[in-house]
N, C-alpha and C positions, 0 to 999 in steps of 0.2 A: 865876114861878109858884110858890107855896107848895103842897106836897103833903104828904100823910100821913106816908110814911117815905121812908128813903134809898133802897130798892130802886126805888121809883116814880121818884124823882128821877133816879137813874142810868139808868133805862131811857129817860127823856125825853131827857137830855143826850147820851146814847151812840147815839141813833137816826140811821139814815140818812134818816128821813123829816122832816128839819128843815123842808124846803120847805112840808110840810103844816101844820106849826104856824105858819109864818109866813103862809100864806094864811088860816088861821083867825083870826090876830090881824088880818089886813087886814079880814076881815068883821066882827070883834067892835069894833075900835077905829078902823078906817078907815085903818090904815097897817100895812103889813107890818113886823114887828119880830122879832128874834131871840129865842127862847124859851130861858130858863135855869131849870131846877127846882131847889128847895131846899126842906129841911124847915122847919117853924116854929121848931124849937129852933135850927137853924143860922141862920135869918133873925134871931131874937132876939139871938143872940150877935154877929152881924155888925153889927147896928144899934148895939149898945152900943160896939163897936170903932169904928165910923164916927164916932159923936158924940164919942168921946175923941179921935180923930185931928183931927176938925173943930175941936174946941175948942182943941187945942194947935197948930193951923195946920199940921198934919202929913199932910195927905191926899196920897196919890200922885197923879202926873198921870193924867188919863183915857186909857184905851186904846181904839183902835178895833178892833172885831172884824171880821177879814176874812171876807167871806162866801165860803164854799166853792161850787164848781160843784155843781150837782145831780148826783149820781152816778146814772148810768143802769143799771139791773139788766141784766145780760146774758141773752139768751135761752138756751133749752136747746141750741139749735144752735150759738150762740156758744161756750157753755162746752164743748160736745163738740169743736169745732174747736181750742180752746185745749188741751184734754186730749190729743186723737189726732192732730191736724193735718189740714189741708185735704185732704191726699191720700187719707186714709182715710175721712173723713166724706162721706157721700153722702146728699143729701135728696130724697126723692121724695114725691109726694102720694098714693102708693097706700096 
């Protein structure tokens, strides 16, 4: 995905919501895909390097992106138990 500036690219690339971007791509193109954001300037530079390497038959081997498991956010109760221990945390519905 090409974005306006590096700050936006970083926020997309470093998010814990990658599964949401994959779902979006599933709706847009019909197949879930890993999303990587890059600025137009970096894209243009990378494209030049790519074509130079292709012309010189010097492209690296493709890599496979290992899909991370979706990280489940902890609830407030789980965070409290982690912090204070089960002996101290008591949950009531009052």
